[in-house]
Every structure is written in C-alpha cells, then in structure tokens.
N, CA, C and O atoms as a GROMACS GRO file, in nm:
protein
  236
    1MET      N    1  14.582  12.153  18.794
    1MET     CA    2  14.594  12.040  18.704
    1MET      C    3  14.634  12.092  18.566
    1MET      O    4  14.565  12.176  18.509
    2GLY      N    5  14.743  12.041  18.514
    2GLY     CA    6  14.794  12.089  18.387
    2GLY      C    7  14.742  12.010  18.269
    2GLY      O    8  14.677  11.907  18.284
    3TRP      N    9  14.772  12.061  18.151
    3TRP     CA   10  14.733  11.996  18.027
    3TRP      C   11  14.822  11.874  18.005
    3TRP      O   12  14.944  11.885  18.012
    4PRO      N   13  14.763  11.758  17.979
    4PRO     CA   14  14.846  11.638  17.962
    4PRO      C   15  14.928  11.646  17.834
    4PRO      O   16  14.879  11.692  17.730
    5SER      N   17  15.053  11.601  17.843
    5SER     CA   18  15.138  11.606  17.725
    5SER      C   19  15.130  11.477  17.644
    5SER      O   20  15.167  11.474  17.527
    6LYS      N   21  15.084  11.370  17.707
    6LYS     CA   22  15.072  11.242  17.638
    6LYS      C   23  14.936  11.181  17.667
    6LYS      O   24  14.880  11.201  17.774
    7LYS      N   25  14.884  11.106  17.571
    7LYS     CA   26  14.757  11.038  17.590
    7LYS      C   27  14.763  10.906  17.514
    7LYS      O   28  14.774  10.906  17.391
    8LYS      N   29  14.757  10.796  17.585
    8LYS     CA   30  14.762  10.662  17.526
    8LYS      C   31  14.882  10.647  17.433
    8LYS      O   32  14.869  10.594  17.322
    9GLY      N   33  14.995  10.691  17.476
    9GLY     CA   34  15.116  10.673  17.399
    9GLY      C   35  15.133  10.767  17.282
    9GLY      O   36  15.229  10.753  17.206
   10GLY      N   37  15.043  10.862  17.264
   10GLY     CA   38  15.055  10.955  17.152
   10GLY      C   39  15.057  11.099  17.200
   10GLY      O   40  15.014  11.129  17.311
   11ASP      N   41  15.107  11.185  17.118
   11ASP     CA   42  15.112  11.327  17.150
   11ASP      C   43  14.970  11.384  17.140
   11ASP      O   44  14.896  11.354  17.046
   12VAL      N   45  14.933  11.468  17.238
   12VAL     CA   46  14.798  11.526  17.241
   12VAL      C   47  14.774  11.608  17.115
   12VAL      O   48  14.663  11.605  17.060
   13HIS      N   49  14.873  11.679  17.069
   13HIS     CA   50  14.856  11.761  16.949
   13HIS      C   51  14.837  11.674  16.825
   13HIS      O   52  14.760  11.709  16.735
   14GLN      N   53  14.905  11.561  16.821
   14GLN     CA   54  14.888  11.468  16.708
   14GLN      C   55  14.747  11.412  16.707
   14GLN      O   56  14.685  11.402  16.601
   15ILE      N   57  14.696  11.375  16.823
   15ILE     CA   58  14.560  11.321  16.833
   15ILE      C   59  14.458  11.426  16.791
   15ILE      O   60  14.366  11.396  16.714
   16ALA      N   61  14.473  11.549  16.839
   16ALA     CA   62  14.381  11.657  16.802
   16ALA      C   63  14.386  11.685  16.653
   16ALA      O   64  14.284  11.711  16.590
   17ARG      N   65  14.506  11.680  16.595
   17ARG     CA   66  14.522  11.705  16.452
   17ARG      C   67  14.452  11.596  16.371
   17ARG      O   68  14.388  11.625  16.270
   18GLU      N   69  14.464  11.470  16.414
   18GLU     CA   70  14.399  11.360  16.343
   18GLU      C   71  14.247  11.370  16.355
   18GLU      O   72  14.176  11.341  16.258
   19GLU      N   73  14.196  11.411  16.471
   19GLU     CA   74  14.052  11.428  16.488
   19GLU      C   75  14.001  11.542  16.399
   19GLU      O   76  13.894  11.531  16.339
   20GLY      N   77  14.077  11.650  16.390
   20GLY     CA   78  14.040  11.761  16.303
   20GLY      C   79  14.042  11.721  16.156
   20GLY      O   80  13.958  11.763  16.078
   21GLN      N   81  14.140  11.639  16.120
   21GLN     CA   82  14.149  11.591  15.983
   21GLN      C   83  14.028  11.504  15.949
   21GLN      O   84  13.972  11.517  15.840
   22ALA      N   85  13.987  11.418  16.040
   22ALA     CA   86  13.870  11.333  16.017
   22ALA      C   87  13.745  11.418  16.000
   22ALA      O   88  13.660  11.388  15.916
   23LEU      N   89  13.733  11.523  16.080
   23LEU     CA   90  13.617  11.612  16.070
   23LEU      C   91  13.612  11.679  15.933
   23LEU      O   92  13.505  11.690  15.873
   24VAL      N   93  13.725  11.723  15.884
   24VAL     CA   94  13.731  11.786  15.751
   24VAL      C   95  13.694  11.685  15.643
   24VAL      O   96  13.623  11.719  15.548
   25GLU      N   97  13.742  11.561  15.657
   25GLU     CA   98  13.709  11.459  15.558
   25GLU      C   99  13.559  11.431  15.555
   25GLU      O  100  13.500  11.419  15.448
   26TYR      N  101  13.497  11.422  15.672
   26TYR     CA  102  13.352  11.400  15.677
   26TYR      C  103  13.277  11.518  15.616
   26TYR      O  104  13.176  11.499  15.548
   27ALA      N  105  13.324  11.639  15.640
   27ALA     CA  106  13.260  11.758  15.583
   27ALA      C  107  13.270  11.756  15.430
   27ALA      O  108  13.175  11.793  15.361
   28LEU      N  109  13.384  11.715  15.377
   28LEU     CA  110  13.401  11.708  15.232
   28LEU      C  111  13.310  11.601  15.170
   28LEU      O  112  13.253  11.622  15.063
   29ILE      N  113  13.297  11.488  15.238
   29ILE     CA  114  13.208  11.382  15.188
   29ILE      C  115  13.064  11.432  15.189
   29ILE      O  116  12.990  11.410  15.093
   30LEU      N  117  13.024  11.499  15.296
   30LEU     CA  118  12.888  11.553  15.306
   30LEU      C  119  12.862  11.655  15.195
   30LEU      O  120  12.755  11.655  15.134
   31ALA      N  121  12.960  11.741  15.168
   31ALA     CA  122  12.945  11.840  15.061
   31ALA      C  123  12.933  11.772  14.925
   31ALA      O  124  12.852  11.815  14.842
   32LEU      N  125  13.010  11.667  14.902
   32LEU     CA  126  13.002  11.594  14.775
   32LEU      C  127  12.865  11.529  14.758
   32LEU      O  128  12.807  11.535  14.650
   33VAL      N  129  12.814  11.467  14.864
   33VAL     CA  130  12.681  11.405  14.858
   33VAL      C  131  12.575  11.511  14.829
   33VAL      O  132  12.483  11.487  14.751
   34ALA      N  133  12.587  11.628  14.892
   34ALA     CA  134  12.489  11.735  14.870
   34ALA      C  135  12.494  11.783  14.724
   34ALA      O  136  12.389  11.805  14.664
   35VAL      N  137  12.612  11.798  14.669
   35VAL     CA  138  12.625  11.843  14.530
   35VAL      C  139  12.565  11.740  14.435
   35VAL      O  140  12.494  11.776  14.341
   36VAL      N  141  12.593  11.612  14.459
   36VAL     CA  142  12.537  11.506  14.374
   36VAL      C  143  12.384  11.507  14.383
   36VAL      O  144  12.317  11.494  14.281
   37ALA      N  145  12.330  11.521  14.504
   37ALA     CA  146  12.184  11.524  14.521
   37ALA      C  147  12.123  11.642  14.446
   37ALA      O  148  12.018  11.628  14.382
   38ILE      N  149  12.186  11.758  14.454
   38ILE     CA  150  12.134  11.877  14.385
   38ILE      C  151  12.137  11.856  14.234
   38ILE      O  152  12.041  11.890  14.165
   39VAL      N  153  12.245  11.801  14.182
   39VAL     CA  154  12.256  11.778  14.038
   39VAL      C  155  12.151  11.678  13.992
   39VAL      O  156  12.086  11.698  13.889
   40VAL      N  157  12.132  11.570  14.067
   40VAL     CA  158  12.033  11.469  14.029
   40VAL      C  159  11.893  11.527  14.032
   40VAL      O  160  11.815  11.506  13.939
   41LEU      N  161  11.860  11.601  14.138
   41LEU     CA  162  11.726  11.659  14.148
   41LEU      C  163  11.703  11.765  14.041
   41LEU      O  164  11.592  11.778  13.989
   42THR      N  165  11.805  11.841  14.009
   42THR     CA  166  11.792  11.942  13.904
   42THR      C  167  11.771  11.876  13.768
   42THR      O  168  11.689  11.921  13.688
   43THR      N  169  11.846  11.771  13.743
   43THR     CA  170  11.837  11.702  13.615
   43THR      C  171  11.706  11.627  13.599
   43THR      O  172  11.643  11.633  13.494
   44LEU      N  173  11.664  11.556  13.702
   44LEU     CA  174  11.546  11.471  13.693
   44LEU      C  175  11.421  11.535  13.752
   44LEU      O  176  11.314  11.474  13.750
   45GLY      N  177  11.433  11.655  13.803
   45GLY     CA  178  11.320  11.720  13.871
   45GLY      C  179  11.196  11.733  13.785
   45GLY      O  180  11.086  11.706  13.832
   46GLY      N  181  11.212  11.774  13.661
   46GLY     CA  182  11.098  11.791  13.572
   46GLY      C  183  11.029  11.659  13.542
   46GLY      O  184  10.906  11.651  13.539
   47ASP      N  185  11.109  11.554  13.520
   47ASP     CA  186  11.052  11.422  13.492
   47ASP      C  187  10.976  11.368  13.613
   47ASP      O  188  10.869  11.310  13.598
   48ILE      N  189  11.032  11.387  13.731
   48ILE     CA  190  10.965  11.341  13.852
   48ILE      C  191  10.834  11.415  13.873
   48ILE      O  192  10.733  11.355  13.909
   49LYS      N  193  10.836  11.546  13.850
   49LYS     CA  194  10.714  11.625  13.865
   49LYS      C  195  10.607  11.578  13.766
   49LYS      O  196  10.490  11.566  13.802
   50THR      N  197  10.648  11.550  13.644
   50THR     CA  198  10.554  11.502  13.542
   50THR      C  199  10.492  11.369  13.584
   50THR      O  200  10.371  11.350  13.570
   51GLU      N  201  10.573  11.278  13.634
   51GLU     CA  202  10.522  11.148  13.677
   51GLU      C  203  10.422  11.162  13.791
   51GLU      O  204  10.317  11.098  13.789
   52PHE      N  205  10.453  11.245  13.890
   52PHE     CA  206  10.360  11.265  14.001
   52PHE      C  207  10.230  11.332  13.954
   52PHE      O  208  10.122  11.301  14.004
   53THR      N  209  10.241  11.422  13.858
   53THR     CA  210  10.122  11.486  13.802
   53THR      C  211  10.035  11.384  13.731
   53THR      O  212   9.912  11.384  13.746
   54ASN      N  213  10.097  11.296  13.653
   54ASN     CA  214  10.023  11.191  13.584
   54ASN      C  215   9.953  11.097  13.683
   54ASN      O  216   9.838  11.059  13.662
   55ILE      N  217  10.023  11.061  13.788
   55ILE     CA  218   9.963  10.974  13.891
   55ILE      C  219   9.846  11.045  13.958
   55ILE      O  220   9.741  10.984  13.979
   56ALA      N  221   9.863  11.171  13.991
   56ALA     CA  222   9.755  11.246  14.056
   56ALA      C  223   9.634  11.260  13.965
   56ALA      O  224   9.521  11.254  14.012
   57ASN      N  225   9.656  11.279  13.836
   57ASN     CA  226   9.545  11.292  13.742
   57ASN      C  227   9.469  11.161  13.725
   57ASN      O  228   9.348  11.162  13.699
   58GLN      N  229   9.538  11.050  13.738
   58GLN     CA  230   9.473  10.920  13.725
   58GLN      C  231   9.388  10.884  13.847
   58GLN      O  232   9.299  10.800  13.838
   59LEU      N  233   9.415  10.948  13.958
   59LEU     CA  234   9.338  10.919  14.080
   59LEU      C  235   9.208  10.986  14.070
   59LEU      O  236   9.126  10.976  14.161
   0.00000   0.00000   0.00000
C-alpha cells in the first residue's frame, strides 16, 4: 500500500504543511500567554503576597 498523493481534493503535502503551521501558531499563542502571565505575576506578586498576609493575620 503506497502513500496517497491526494486527500479530499488536496495535496497531502499541502495538508501536512497547513497542520504544521497551525501547530506553530498555537505554540506561539501559548508562549505569549505564558510571558504575559509571568509579567503580571512578577509585577503584582508583592501586592498579592501582602494582601494574603493581611488576610491571614486577620484570621
């Protein structure tokens, strides 16, 4: 059984290339979300810690 040259009217290589492109796009979005989360936590981390400490002290 050989490798199919066509799949649903499209070239197999074109389909694989589009799937690979989508994977790269998702990876870039994930990396951007991670960077934003790190920046937010770094910026607000001290304030959040202070608030939790104040809450714990009031208990």
